[in-house]
N, C-alpha and C positions, 0 to 999 in steps of 0.2 A: 083265667090264668092263675096258676099257683106258683108261689115263691116261698122257697125255704129260707128262713132267716139264718144269717151267719152269726149274729151276735147272741151270746148266752147271758148278757146283762139285761136282767129283768126289766129295769127302768127303761133302757134304750129300746127294747123289744116292744113295750107297750107303747111307747111314743111314736115309734116308727109304724107300727101296725095302725094306730089310730090315724096317722096322717095319710097313709097309703089307702085304707079302706074309706076314707072320706072324700078322696079326690079321684077323679078319672073313672075307670071301669068299675062299676059296681060289682062285677062278678070276680074281681080280684080276690083271692084267697091267700092269707099269709100264715105259713106253717111254721112251728117252732124248729130251732137248731137241732139236729139229730143228737141224742144224748150219748151216743157212743162215738161221736167224732172227737178226737183229741184237739187240744188247743192248737191253733195255728201260730207259728212264730211269725210275729209282725216286724220283720227286721227289714223292711222297704224303706227306701230313702225319700218317699213322698207319701201323701196320704193316698193317692191314686194307687200307688204301688201296693200298700197295705190292704186297701178295699179290695184290689184284684186278687191278693194272695188268699184272702178269706172266701171271697165269692168262688174262686176256682175250686178250693179245698171242699167247700160244702156241695157245690154242683157235681163234683165227680163223686164224692161219698153218697149223696142221696139219689143221683141219677134224675135230678129235676133242676129246673131253673132256680138260682139262689139270688139273694139280695144282700149286699153287704155295704157298710159305709166306714169310713174313717174321718175323725175330727180332731182338730188341732186348735189349741189355743195359741194365738200369737201376740206376744207382748212387745211392743215396739222398743221400750227401754232395756229389754233383754235380747235385743237383736233378732226378735222373732221367736224366741223360746217361750215356752217349751215344744211348741210346734208339734212335729210328728211323733214326738216322744212325750206328748201330754199325758197318756195314760201311765208312763213309766218314768215320770220326771224325778222321782225321789229314789229311784234305784241308783246304785252306785255303778261305777264304770264297768263293773263286770256283770251288770245286769241282776245283780242280787239286791236284797233289801225289802222284798215284799211291798212294793208301792201300793198305796190306797189312796182313795179320795183325800182323807185327812191328811195324809203325809205329803202328798202333791200339793196340796192347797197351802199347808204350812210353808213348805219350801218356797213355793211362789212369793207368798207375802214376805218372808224373810229376805229373799233376793232383792225385791223392791226396796225394802226398808234399808239394807245394807248399802244398796246403790244411791241412797238419799232421794228416791223418787217419791217425794211426799205430795206434790200438787197433782191434781187431777190431769193437768195438761200433759205431765210426764208419765202417765200411767194408762196411756191409750193401748187398746188391745182389740183383737177381734177374734171370732170363733168362725173357724172354716171347715165345712164338710163336703167331702166327695162321697156320693152314692152310685152304686154300681150294680146292675143286674147282669148276670152272666147266664147265657142259655146253653144247653147241651151241645149245640152246633158251633160254640165258639163265639157267637155274636155277643155283643155287649151293649148296653144302654147305660150312659153315665150323665149325672147331674151334679151341679155344685151349688152351694148356699154359703153366703157370708153374712155376718152381722157385726157391726161396729159398735164399740163400747169403751169402757175403761174398767180398771180393776179398783174395786173398794178397799179400804184400809182393813176392814174387818168384815167377817161373814155375817150375813143376815138371811133369814128365812130358812124353813125347814123342808121345802120342797125341792124337786130337782135332783140333781146329782153332780159329781165331779166338781168342777170349778163355778157351777151355778151360783153359789152363795155370794161370791166376791165379783161376778160380772155384771156390770150396770150397762143394759143395752142404751145406745145413744137414742134410739126411737121410742123408748119407754118413758115412764113418768118418774124415774129416779129409784125405782125398785130394782133389787136384784132378780135374776132369773128364779132364784129359789123362793122369791116372795111371790111370784105370779102363779096363777092356775095353769093348768096344762094348756087350755085353750089360749090363753094370754101369751104364754110363752111360745107356742106353736105358730102363733100368727106372725111373729117377727123373727124367729129364731133361725139360725143356720141350718140345722136339721130341718126344720119345717120347710124352708124354702127350697132345700136340695130335693126332699123327698116329694113336695108338691110338684115340682118340675119333673121329677122322674115319673110320678104317676101319669102326668099329662103325655110324657113321651111313650110311656108303655101303652096308654089307650091307643095310640096311633101305630103301635107296632104290629105288624101282621103275626 
């Protein structure tokens, strides 16, 4: 089976490819996102909506089955924000501002500080991933992954990407995702869980 990646983020691509090719069907081949495909507007109301938008666009453009995902960080003290807007959290209301990992992370920490959420008990959060494969005939295979944890006061670690430097998984040993090796992170992460489940489902898909 060949799957064309929807993500253009090199960190995510490497992470997803490693998980998919290590579980399930050994003949699974993961191909890069077509270079000539324009960015997909991720304006869905849910993670599933955005994953589907990307998967459909890549499937139609490439003429092959595609794999996409969308991930959100849900912080309880912020009412579940940034959630589906995690990648665009620091943009303004018009969608401008060139949100980056650094600006998103800075806004998150500032919002928690402004709200007086200093105790670990008030900084609980979770990462949630929806992974989706779209086939040319319209069939879909979906999997979900969640990991609970809390938001640290300061970033630590140089690995990972996005909010990894401030997310401390509850099932870990106190280190942030950005302090873990790829293998350690994938073993307990939201994305690892979603794509391992997806690989298992694909292995049973005709």
